[in-house]
C-alpha positions, 0 to 999 in steps of 0.5 A, a space after each residue: 555503482 551499488 548492487 541495487 543500482 546494478 541489480 537490473 541488467 539492460 541486456 536481460 531486460 531487453 530480452 524480457 521486453 522482446 519476449 513480450 512483443 516489445 521491440 526497444 527503439 534503442 539502448 535501454 537507460 535504467 535508473 534506480 528510483 526506489 531501493 532499500 528494503 522495499 521492492 527495487 523500482 527503476 525507470 527505463 527508457 529506450 529514448 522513445 518509450 518509458 517504463 517502470 520495472 520492479 524486482 525484489 531486493 537483492 538479498 536479506 529478506 524473504 521472497 513472500 514479503 515482496 510478492 511480485 506475482 500478487 502485484 502483477 495479477 491484480 494490476 493485470 486484472 484491473 486493466 479493463 476496469 475504472 480503477 487507474 493502474 499502470 498498463 502492464 507490459 511484461 512479467 518474468 514470473 520465475 526470474 529465469 530471464 532477469 535473475 529474479 521475478 520482475 514486472 514492467 509497466 508503462 510509466 505514468 506521468 504525475 505527482 507523488 505526494 509524500 511529504 507535507 512539503 509536497 502537499 504545500 504545492 496544492 491550494 486548499 481547493 486542490 486538496 479538497 478535490 484530491 481527497 474526493 478523487 482518492 475516495 472515489 478511486 477507492 470506491 471504484 476499486 471496491 465496486 469491481 466484480 472480482 470474479 468477472 475480472 479473473 480474481 476469484 481465486 485471489 484470496 479468501 474473503 470470507 472471515 477476512 476481518 477475524 483472520 486479520 485480528 489473529 494475524 496481527 496478534 501473532 505478529 505482535 508476539 514476533 516483534 514486541 520489544 517490551 510487554 504492553 498488556 493493552 495489546 492483548 486487551 485490544 485483541 480480546 475486545 476486537 475478537 468479541 465484536 468481529 462483524 458476522 457479515 461483511 461485503 467482499 471485494 478486492 482490497 488494496 491493503 495500504 491505500 493512502 495518498 502516497 501510494 497513488 500517482 496524482 495527475 499533474 494538472 488535476 489533483 482531483 484525478 488519480 492517474 494510477 494506484 501503485 504498491 499492490 503488494 498487500 492486495 487480496 480479497 477481503 472486507 472493503 471497510 478494512 481498507 477505508 478504516 486503515 486509510 483513515 487511521 493513517 491520518 493519525 499524527 503519530 504515523 509521522 513517527 512511524 515514517 520518520 518524517 512529516 507526511 502529507 497524509 497526516 496533514 490537518 489540511 485533509 478532512 477528519 476521519 469522520 468526514 472521509 468515512 462519510 464521503 466513502 459511504 456516500 460514494 458507495 451508497 453503503 454503510 460502514 457497519 461496526 465502524 469502531 471495530 474497523 478503526 480499532 483493527 486498523 489501530 492494532 495493525 499500525 501499532 504492531 507495524 510501528 513496533 516491528 519497525 523498531 524491532 528490526 532496527 534494534 536487531 540491526 536489520 534497518 536504520 535511518 528515518 528514526 526507525 529505532 523510535 517508531 515504537 513510540 507510536 505503538 501505545 498511541 495507536 493501541 490506546 486509541 483502539 481500546 477507546 473505540 472498542 473498549 
């Protein structure tokens, strides 16, 4: 067994469950389903019940990049809302039981639609139902009264978009592999037209089809939204714009495979935005600004993947070539706000 397969001890996990009022029906069987540079994710069963346990990587990365507490706080708060999330079971906040922070939630049955091949299982009618379900779910998230569910201190929503522009400008300085003056031009243009007023809500920060679990029998129903590591309080339109810009074909170069979400079987960006506006009964404000910001973010993310690969911190899935997409995103951002 590799270290990541062995990084969740059955006896310790059993202790964590018991301390949270769960008595396993039998010996725990633990299987790694996701590893690498992300949080390690395991399926767990006692022969009767099924859970999903997550903990940070075993080493080499800063804990702040894998904040289990953030994920636990938001999913716990959303339990009483219409937003579909897995039922929370147990949390080892300081790692005193597991040896690292660890969350346990109930297993959610359904499909993870990640690749173009996964999407091929759906008919065009099912794809149409799926996008409607995704948009409705995002609208439901943004409608949550975050103070009422205990998330009033979860972030600083005021000035969120302006801070995002500065954040991604700084990040570019850390990860750039070459000079690209258009990045500075895009940052300058975005800084000049930051919306002065914006709604405030919980934002997921990484919303697209493969960060959800789709009901196995109904593609129009999202069984659970997952991967809440980037969630905070902020401007909901940043979520909508990022979801839309993820549709860009260049995102395949960032991922290293043909993604379901970039498929032209899904509606255009304008159609998705219109669906959201109708679902929420609100306009999108300076939509070109939000799309420009999302393009900046994805351009920097693409560059960062290549930067880490060239530094020897990651490899595989074409990571060394991800930055080929950077100029595409930056150029599109400038077209929108220039």
